[in-house]
C-alpha positions in Angstrom: 97.5 -1.8 68.4 98.7 0.2 71.4 98.7 0.6 75.1 97.3 3.9 76.6 98.5 5.0 80.0 95.6 6.7 81.8 97.7 8.3 84.8 98.4 11.9 86.0 101.3 13.4 83.9 103.5 13.5 87.0 102.9 9.8 87.5 102.8 8.6 84.1 106.4 9.4 82.8 108.2 6.3 84.6 105.5 3.7 83.4 105.6 5.5 79.9 109.3 5.0 79.7 109.5 1.4 81.2 106.8 0.3 78.7 108.7 1.9 75.7 112.0 0.4 76.8 110.3 -3.1 77.2 108.3 -2.8 73.8 109.9 -0.1 71.4 107.9 -1.0 68.6 104.6 -0.9 70.2 102.7 2.5 70.2 102.4 3.5 73.8 100.1 6.8 74.4 99.5 9.2 77.3 95.7 10.6 77.5 96.8 13.8 76.0 99.0 12.3 72.8 97.2 12.3 69.5 96.3 8.9 69.0 93.3 6.6 67.4 91.2 5.3 70.5 90.3 2.3 68.2 93.8 1.0 68.3 94.1 0.6 72.2 94.0 -2.9 73.4 95.1 -2.5 76.9 94.7 0.5 79.5 97.2 1.0 82.3 95.4 3.1 85.2 94.9 3.7 88.7 91.5 4.7 88.3 88.8 5.4 85.4 87.2 8.6 84.4 83.6 8.3 83.2 83.4 7.1 79.7 86.8 6.7 79.0 86.3 2.6 78.7 83.3 3.1 76.3 85.7 5.4 73.9 88.0 2.4 73.5 86.2 -0.1 71.1 89.1 -2.6 71.0 90.0 -2.3 74.6 90.9 -6.0 76.0 92.0 -5.4 79.6 92.6 -2.7 82.3 95.7 -3.2 84.1 96.5 -1.5 87.6 99.7 -0.1 88.5 99.7 -2.0 91.7 98.2 -4.7 93.7 95.2 -2.3 94.8 92.3 -2.4 92.2 89.4 -0.8 94.3 89.3 2.5 92.2 89.1 0.7 89.0 86.3 -1.5 90.1 84.4 1.4 91.4 84.0 2.7 87.8 80.4 2.5 87.2 80.7 2.1 83.5 83.3 -0.9 83.7 82.0 -3.7 81.6 81.8 -6.7 83.4 83.4 -9.1 81.1 86.4 -6.7 80.9 89.5 -8.5 82.5 90.8 -6.2 85.2 94.4 -7.2 86.1 96.6 -6.5 89.4 100.2 -6.3 89.8 102.1 -8.6 92.5 105.6 -7.2 93.1 107.6 -9.4 95.9 110.1 -6.5 96.4 106.9 -4.2 96.9 105.6 -6.5 99.6 109.2 -6.5 101.1 109.1 -2.8 101.4 105.6 -2.5 102.9 106.9 -5.1 105.5 110.1 -3.1 106.2 107.8 0.0 106.8 105.5 -1.7 109.2 108.3 -3.2 111.0 110.0 0.0 111.4 106.8 1.6 112.7 106.1 -1.2 115.0 109.7 -1.1 116.6 109.6 2.6 116.9 106.4 2.2 119.1 107.5 -0.9 121.1 111.2 0.6 121.5 109.5 3.9 122.7 111.9 6.1 120.6 109.5 8.9 120.6 109.6 9.0 124.3 113.5 8.8 123.9 113.4 11.8 121.3 111.4 13.9 123.6 114.0 13.2 126.5 116.7 14.3 123.9 115.1 17.4 123.2 115.3 18.2 127.0 118.9 16.7 127.5 117.4 14.5 129.8 119.1 11.0 130.4 116.8 8.5 131.6 116.2 5.0 131.0 113.0 3.0 131.1 112.3 -0.8 131.3 112.0 -2.7 128.0 109.4 -4.9 127.2 110.9 -7.9 125.1 109.4 -8.4 121.5 108.8 -11.9 122.3 105.8 -10.4 125.0 104.4 -8.2 122.2 101.8 -9.5 119.9 101.3 -8.2 116.3 98.1 -8.8 114.8 97.7 -8.4 110.9 94.6 -7.9 109.1 95.0 -9.9 105.8 96.3 -13.0 104.7 97.8 -12.2 101.3 101.2 -11.7 100.0 101.6 -8.5 101.8 100.7 -9.7 105.1 102.8 -12.8 104.7 105.8 -10.6 103.9 105.0 -8.7 107.3 104.6 -12.0 109.1 107.9 -13.3 107.8 109.9 -10.1 108.8 108.1 -9.9 112.2 108.9 -13.6 113.0 112.7 -13.0 112.2 112.4 -10.5 114.8 111.0 -12.6 117.5 107.5 -10.9 117.3 104.8 -13.2 118.0 102.1 -12.8 114.9 98.5 -13.8 114.3 96.5 -13.2 111.3 93.0 -12.6 110.4 90.9 -12.9 107.2 87.4 -13.3 105.9 87.9 -17.0 105.5 90.3 -20.0 105.8 93.3 -19.7 103.4 96.3 -22.0 103.1 99.8 -20.0 104.1 103.0 -21.3 102.6 105.0 -24.0 104.7 107.1 -21.6 106.6 104.1 -19.7 108.0 101.5 -22.7 108.3 102.1 -22.6 112.1 100.6 -19.1 112.7 97.5 -18.6 114.3 94.8 -17.6 112.0 91.3 -16.2 112.6 88.3 -15.7 110.7 84.9 -14.0 110.8 83.5 -11.7 113.3 84.2 -13.5 116.2 87.8 -14.4 115.1 88.3 -10.5 114.5 87.2 -9.9 118.1 89.9 -12.4 119.2 92.6 -10.9 117.3 91.7 -7.4 118.3 91.6 -8.2 121.8 95.1 -10.0 121.6 96.9 -7.3 119.3 99.4 -5.1 121.1 100.3 -3.7 117.7 97.4 -4.0 114.7 98.4 -3.9 111.2 95.9 -3.5 108.2 97.2 -4.8 104.8 93.5 -5.7 103.6 92.5 -4.7 100.1 89.4 -2.4 100.0 86.1 -4.0 99.6 82.4 -3.1 100.7 83.3 -5.8 103.4 86.4 -3.7 104.5 85.1 0.1 104.2 85.2 1.5 107.5 86.0 -1.7 109.1 88.3 -0.1 111.6 85.8 2.1 113.5 85.4 2.8 117.3 83.5 -0.4 117.9 86.7 -2.5 116.8 89.5 -0.2 117.6 87.9 0.0 121.3 88.6 -3.8 121.2 92.4 -3.3 121.1 94.0 -3.3 124.5 94.7 -0.1 126.2 98.0 1.1 124.7 97.8 -0.8 121.5 99.2 0.9 118.3 97.7 0.9 114.7 99.6 0.8 111.7 97.5 1.6 108.3 99.1 0.4 105.0 95.7 -1.0 103.6 93.2 1.4 102.2 92.3 4.9 103.7 88.8 4.1 103.4 89.0 1.3 105.9 89.6 3.8 108.7 87.0 6.0 110.3 89.3 9.1 111.1 87.1 10.5 113.7 87.1 7.5 115.8 90.8 6.7 115.7 91.3 10.3 116.7 88.8 10.1 119.7 90.6 7.0 120.9 94.1 8.7 120.8 92.8 11.4 122.6 91.1 9.4 125.1 94.3 7.5 125.7 93.0 4.3 125.0 95.4 3.9 121.9 98.9 4.9 122.2 99.6 5.8 118.5 99.1 5.2 114.8 101.0 5.2 111.9 99.1 6.3 108.7 100.3 5.7 105.3 97.1 5.7 103.5 93.9 8.3 103.8 90.4 8.6 102.4 91.6 11.8 100.6 95.2 11.7 99.4 96.8 13.8 99.8 94.9 15.0 103.1 94.2 18.5 103.0 96.8 20.8 105.0 93.9 21.1 108.0 93.5 17.2 108.3 94.3 16.6 112.0 96.6 13.6 111.4 99.3 16.2 110.0 99.7 17.6 113.6 98.5 15.0 116.2 101.5 14.2 118.4 100.4 10.6 118.6 100.2 10.0 114.9 103.1 9.4 112.3 101.8 10.4 108.9 103.5 9.5 105.7 102.5 10.2 102.1 101.6 6.5 100.8 105.1 5.5 100.6 105.2 2.1 102.3 105.6 0.4 98.8 105.4 0.9 94.9 105.5 -1.5 92.2 108.5 -1.6 90.2 107.7 0.0 86.8 109.7 -2.1 84.9 107.6 -5.3 86.6 104.3 -3.1 85.8 105.3 -2.7 82.3 106.3 -6.5 81.9 102.8 -7.3 83.2 101.1 -5.2 80.7 103.3 -6.7 78.0 102.6 -10.2 79.2 99.0 -9.8 79.6 98.6 -8.4 76.0 100.5 -11.3 74.6 98.2 -13.8 76.3 95.0 -12.1 75.4 96.4 -11.9 71.7 96.8 -15.7 72.0 93.3 -16.4 73.5 95.1 -17.1 76.8 93.8 -15.9 80.4 96.4 -13.4 81.4 98.0 -13.7 85.0 96.7 -11.4 87.6 93.1 -11.4 86.6 90.8 -10.0 89.6 88.2 -11.8 90.9 85.4 -9.1 90.9 83.4 -10.8 93.4 86.0 -10.8 96.2 87.4 -7.5 95.0 91.2 -8.6 94.7 
């Protein structure tokens, strides 16, 4: 029995190496390797090509390379009984939190303004707004949102969260304001100087950040998008930036990755565009998750990280 890594060659090698190091006696195959499909028990993938799952008669589970599973769940021929697993990496969550706070501080401390002054050799100080008077709104209540909330709190930045329904938070975050539902989302948007999206992609979150909702942010607000590109209506963001309602945006995810060279975000003066680098699950942890899941399935146990198909995460 074996594991098959279904990823583009440029991404597959680090996962292949981590799996082979952790389980040197287990066959680990790439898509192009000669192998017997009937021997594949577990598939490591980010997305699924049509017909792939059906070609693997003894497949026990599909494991994502990270926390996001929307591309896997979108496969039309994914059997409903086949477990889909997600990877949760605390270090990845911390990395995303670092990215978010770096972008938030860049905006709140007006560093682009001073960079422009530097280019003109212009020495001028501007009044500073204390972080305690700025408000960070978090879309999401999961592990990533919680990591961002902790990092923001450590800097004295007030935080509020929003989710689809009530969810208990860890004791160290129990006092945070949490909003739910459409009315709660409207309240959070109206009170956010910086809005951070950490949500998973589901039918309910697709195109969530449209003109109607982004317009509810205060004039001069800033958007940081580290959720999924499909949650943002690009044209609506661009319009609100050009109209001066929003002060700027940091985009790390896009509907099409990479965006084509002509995509407006590459050159917009108010956009910081990065190539989906906010955080990545460690290759060794992904390998360990796969192997632990395979052992559990062989022993008749439910593996960790099984996705709730209804919720989408």
